[in-house]
Each structure stands twice: as structure tokens, then as C-alpha cells.
C-alpha positions, 0 to 999 in steps of 0.5 A: 168188420173185416176188410174183405167182408166189408167189400162184399157187403158194399158190392151187395149194396151196389146190386140192391140200390133203392130207387132213390139211390139208383136215380141219384147215381144216374146224376152223379156217375161219369163226372156229371157234377162239376167234373167230380168223380163219385163212388157208390157204396164205398167203405170209409173206415167202419162205414159204407157211404152211399156216395162219396167224392174222395177228392172233395171229401164229400159224402152223400147219403140217401135215407128212407123213413127208417133213418128218422132221428137215427142215433146211428146216423148221427154217430156215422156223420160224426165219425165221417166228419172226424175223418175230414168228410162233409156229409149231405143227407137227403130223404128218398122222396127229395131225391125222387121228387126234387132231383134238380134241387138235390143236384144243385145242393151237391154242386154247391157243396162241391164248388167250395161254398162252405156257408150255404144252407139247403132246405129241400 
């Protein structure tokens, strides 16, 4: 996808955020998580990440049911990891029903504790 086209797609995704994405964005924006800046619907190579903190190389994805067992998501995650990013994935219902747990998992990832396991 051409750079300008990807930018336009990212802008469209920002305008059409899901309820779960909108909810999480309220918690991530304006450096609310340990002072880290997040971008939403940000292009990274051939991918467009739902949320990314570039300084911490952390991508946060919010998925609906269509992502269940998705090979595409596994390939995206592998590509992002090759580029040095860590990837956290949450289901829409996790974000909407357990916002504090999701926020905590993101905060732990940002704090640099690599050896953690989150099961929401």
C-alpha cells in the first residue's frame, strides 16, 4: 500500500473506532499511562496498529470476534516483533468489561517488566 494511501486508511480508522477502541483511547491519550505517549491507528510498515507507544516500542491491539484464531494476526504480530515491538492483544469485551485490568496490563508492560503474564 502506498504511503499516502495508508495514511488515508489510518485516518479513516481513527474516525470509525469501535466502542472498545474509543474507551481504551480515553485511558491512553494525553500521557495518562505512566507518562507515555500513545498514537492511535498508526502505520508501522505494512500494518496499521490500533495503538502504539513508539518510545516503549509497545503495540496494543483491540480485537473483535472476527480475530479468533486469525493467521493474519499471527503474521502481523511476528512482523511487528521483528521490527522490535512488543504486542499486547485484548478482546473488545475485556476492554469494555475490565478497563482497569487492561490499563494495569499496559502499565506493567510499559514499566519494563518483561517477565509478566496477563490473563484477563
